[in-house]
N, C-alpha and C positions, 0 to 999 in steps of 0.2 A: 262508582268504581274509580272515578278519577279523583274524589276526595281520599279514598283509601289508599289509593298509589301515592299520591303526594303526603300524606301522613305516615306511610312507610317510607317515603324519602326523607321526610322530616327527623324520622325517629332513628334512620339508619344515620344522617349526618351529625345528629346528636350524640350518638354513641362514638362514632367515629372521633369527633372532635373532643367529646369530654370524656371517653373511656381510653383511647389510644393514644391521641397525641399527649405528649408531656405536659404535665400539670405545671403551670407557672409557679406554684408554691413549693414544687418538688424540683424544679430546675433552677430558679432564681431565688436568692436569698437576699435579705435587706442588709446592706452593709453594717457591720459593727460600727457602733457607737465610736467615735475618735475619742482617745483619751485627751484631757485637757493638756496642752503644752507645758512642760515644766521648764520653767527659766535657768539657765546657767547660773549658778552663785557667783558674787564677787568674792574674791580671794585678795589677801592683802600681801601673801609672800610674794617675793620676788619673781618665783617660777613654781610652776605646779603643772601636773598631769595626772589624768585619771584612765587608766586601760582596764579591759577585760584580760585578767590573768591567763586564761586557756589560750586565745588568740593573739593578745596583743594589739588588738582594735582600740585604738584611741579613741576616748570618749569625750574627754575635755583637754584643754592645753592653754597654758600660758606661759610664755617665754621659754617652752618647753626645751629649746635648743640653748638656751644660754649657758655658757661655761660658769659654774659657780664650784666654791668649795665644799666637799661633801660631808666634814667632819667625820663623826663616828659611823655613819652609814656605809662607809669605807668596809667596815668588818665583816658585812655582808658576802663582798666578795672573798676575803680571806677565809671566812668560814664555809663556803661552798668549795674552795680549791681545796681546802683541807679535807673535808669530808669525800671528795672525789680521789683524793692521792694517798691517804692515810687510813688506818685501823682505828678504830675507837679505843683499842687496849692498848696501842702503841705509847709508850712510855716516853715523855718529853722530859728533859732535863733543862730546869731554868738557868739562862747564863746571868752574868754580872748586868750585862746591859739591859735584859729584860728586867731584872731585879730593879734596877733604877729608872725605868722608862717615866715620862713626863705624863701628867695628867691622871684620868681615872683610872684605879689600880684595884686588884683582888689581893694586893700585898704577898705576891709570890716573893720566896727567900732564894739568894742564888744557892744552886745546888739542888733545890727541892725537886722532885721528881712526881709527876702526875699521868696519869692517862690521857691522851688525845681528848677522849669523848669528854671528860670533866673540865678538861681546859675550854673548849668550845662553851660550852654552858657559861662559864666565867667570863668569857670574851663577849658573847653574844647577848646574854642578861644582863650582866652587871658592866657591860662596856670596858672591861679590864684591858688597858693598854698594853700592860705588863704580858697578858696572858696573849695577845696579837704578836708581839715581838717573839715571845717564845715559839709559837707556832711556826712562825714565818723562818725563825733560825733553825728550826727542826727539820722544815722540808727543803730548805735552800742553803742554809748556812749562815746567811745574812738577810738583814731588812731589804737591803739594796737588789740583791739578786731574788729576792721573794717579789719585789715590786716589779721587775722585768716579765716574771711570770704572770702577775696578775693583769699588765697590759697585754701581754699575749692571748691570755684567757677570754678577756672580755671583747677583743678583737675579732679573734676567730672563733670563739666558740658560741658569743651571744652576740654579736653584731653590732658592737657599739661604735660610735662614729666621733665622740667629743669627750672621751673619758682618758684621763692620765692619772697614774698612781707613782708615788715615789716611796710610800710607806705603807704598812698594812693596817694601821690603827685610826688615822684619819687625821694625825697631828698636822697644825697649821704647815703650809709649804705652798708658796706660789704658784708650784707646778702640779700641785694635785689637785685636779679639778675633775669635775663631771657635769653633766646635764639632768634635768628632771626626765627627760626620755629616756636617756640611758640607763638611770636607775630603775625606772620603771622597767625596762628589758631584764636589767641584771635581776631584780626582785624575782620578776615572775620566773625566770630561769630556776633560782636558786628553791623558790616554793616547790619546785617539782621534785625536790629531794624530800623525802619523807623524814628522814633523820634531822635534815633542818628544818622543816615544819615543827617537828616536836620540841626541839629546843626553842625558836624563836615564839612559841604559844606557851612555853611554860612560864607561869607568875611567880612562883617561888619554890626555893629548892635550897635544901640545909648545905653549908659550905664547911667543910671541916678541913683546912689547910694547916700546913706547918706552922703558922703563926697567927693566921686569921681564922677564927672560927666563928661563923656567924650564920646569916640566912641570904641566900641571893635573892633580892625582889627586882624584877624584870623592870628596865626604866621606860619601856614602852606603856604609858597610861591608857592607851586605848585598849589594851586587853581587860582592862576594868570597867572602861567606860563607854563604850560601844558593842551594841549587840552584833555578833558574829565575827568580831575581830579576831584573828589567829596570827598576827605578825605585825610587822617585822623588826623594825629598828629605827631608835631616834640617835641623835647627835647633836653638839653643840660645841662651838668654839667662837670666840670673840670675831675672828677674821669671816666664819662661815653664817654665824649667827644660828639659828635652830633649822635644824633639819630632820624630816620626818618621813618613813616609808611605811606604809601602812596597808595590810591585806585583811579584808572581810568577806565573809561568805553569807548571802540569803539567798533564799529561792533558787537554789542550785547554780548560782552565779557569784564567782569570786573576782571581785575588783581589786584593784591596786592604786594606791594614791600616792605619790611624792610631792613633797613641799620642799624646796630651797630658799636659805635666806630669809625665814619668817622673822619678823622684828622681835617676836619674844615667844617664850615657852606655849603661852596661853594661846597665841595666835597661830601658831603652827597647828595644834590640836583644833581649834574653831575650823580653819581651813579644811582640815582633814575632814572634819566631820561634815562639814557642807558639802564637799565633794562625793563622799560617799552616799549621803543622803539622796543628793541629787543623781548619783549613778542607779542606785536602786530604785528612785521613784520614775525616773525618764526612761530608762532601757530594761529591756527583758532578753532572756535567750529565746531565739526562735530557729525554727529549722530553715534553713536557706535552700538546700537541695536534700532531695528525698532518696533514701536508698534503692538503688536500680536505676535512677533518671541517667539518659544517655545524651551526650551532647558532641555537637560536631562543630570544630572550629578549623579556620583556614590557616594553615601553616604553609605560606607561600603558595605555590600552586595547587598543593596537594591538603585535601580535608583530611583531619585528624580527629579520630571518635575516641570518647572517654565516657567511662560508666563509674557512678559513685557506688563502691562496694558498700557503704555505709551512709546514715544520713549526715549531714555536714550541718553544724548549727553555728551560730554567732550572735553576739551579744547588740542588739539596734534599739533604736528609738522605739517606744511603744506606739508613738503617733505615726510612724513611717513605715511604708512597705520596702523591704529590704531588695536592692537591686545588685545582683552579683554577675561577675564575668569569669567564664572559663578559657586561661590563656591555651595555648598550643601545647605545652609543657605540662598541662593538667593543672596549674597552679590557678586557686578560684579567690579572685579578689572581691572587696566590698566595696561599693560606692559610698563614701561619706564625705562630711563637710571639710574633713581633713585629708580628702585624696582618696585615691583606690588603697586599700589596704588588704594585705594578703589573709586569710582566716583558714587556709587549709588548701590540701592538694588530693585531686583524684588519682587513684593508684592503679586503675584497672584502664589499659588500652583494650579496646573490641575493635573487632573485623569491621571492615567496611561495610555500611548498609546503605538503603536508599534514603532519600531524602526525608520519606514519609515516616521513616522509623525513627528519627531523631529530632531533637529540640535545638532551638538556636542557640549560639553560644552565648548571648547576653539575655539573663533572664532574670525576672523577679520572683520571689516564692509567689505572690498572688497570681501571677499568669500562669506560672508552671502548674499551679493546682487546679486553674479553672481551663487552660487551652484546651486540653483533651475533651471535656466535657462540653466545651462550647462547639467544638466541630463536630462531634458526634451528635449533638442536638440538631444542628443545623442538616446534617444527613437524614436524621429522623423526619423532620419536617419536610423535606423535598419527598420521601418516599410516602408519607402519610397524605400530603395532597396529591400525590400520584394516583393513589389508591383511593382516596375521596373522588376523584375525576372518573374514574375507572366505575364506579360504583355509581354515580352520576348516570355515566352512559349506558348501563347495566339497566336501571330503573326506566331510563327515558326510554330505552328499545323495548321494553316489556310492555310497557304503558301504549306503545304505539302499535305494537302486535295486539293487543286488546282492543283497540279503537277499530283495527281493521275487521278483527272478527265481529265485533258490534255491528259494523256496516255490514 
């Protein structure tokens, strides 16, 4: 009887520990293999940056805040302003000043009339300075007045800090300056306009002007030479050197590269290709905050709670765990080597809850995904240990009763 009781005890313990307690392979997963680190490329351009187009997160920067001459990438601003303030079928009449503009042209004639939409193709694909002047004069009467609009637009609507324009085309002027960081913001903003995206991704287009009948060929070679390239604009003057803004899409990520003052045309393309290759190899889009997650943050003496209506994603290094912070105003920032960068905002404020119902304000996606399961697992273990002790006591008590009956 004693052997039978102890056998029953061992069987019960085995069932309890083996069948009821959480299995190690179900609750604990081996960490995924860390991908090999991808080194940042060496670029020869004076300034360069790489960003995620959706959030503006900086992934690479070299002298990104240095003021340099933009050359024809200026026309990105002229184009997006025109798209937001005119209609494609508006008729533009070419002035004498536009007709005689310096630099690259699409050979407009004085008095020639074209729809705004067609003019923008000539400006953004073929980099026509005459087209840029015609656009500016149509909107504001003069290049100078239009330049004032450009400056207000990029500062107030896009948030640039070190860019100043004096003409709509990018012709040399000591006061016409920008930075790689500002131009990346400008390009990201412009690429959110579907018509702009269509124009800058067009490779060729027939051109039937009053005196020039030809085919427009987009000057941006990346459209032909790089998989996923879909824009944006190149430029060159002796003073500016080669400038290039490029957008490319792969694996659901759209990246933007800006290079300024490259020593040559080929170097500008080589630097851009290196940075895009680096971006797609080293970074991936990850979910930083899941839909429905709730956060409590301290706003002075009072806690404020926010809930994510939808998942919030960001482009982060594949070999790193993203670390995000929710601010009292609902802004979510991602910690990177370039500092804390905003990646989005939570929109739903929720009623005050107890501390057990909310997450901490500073979170990493890996911690968020495991914190609940870790807490519940510990709670289960405590209950199972308590039940196991209760079972042992019951078996011991039964064994003791049988011994008394025996004697």
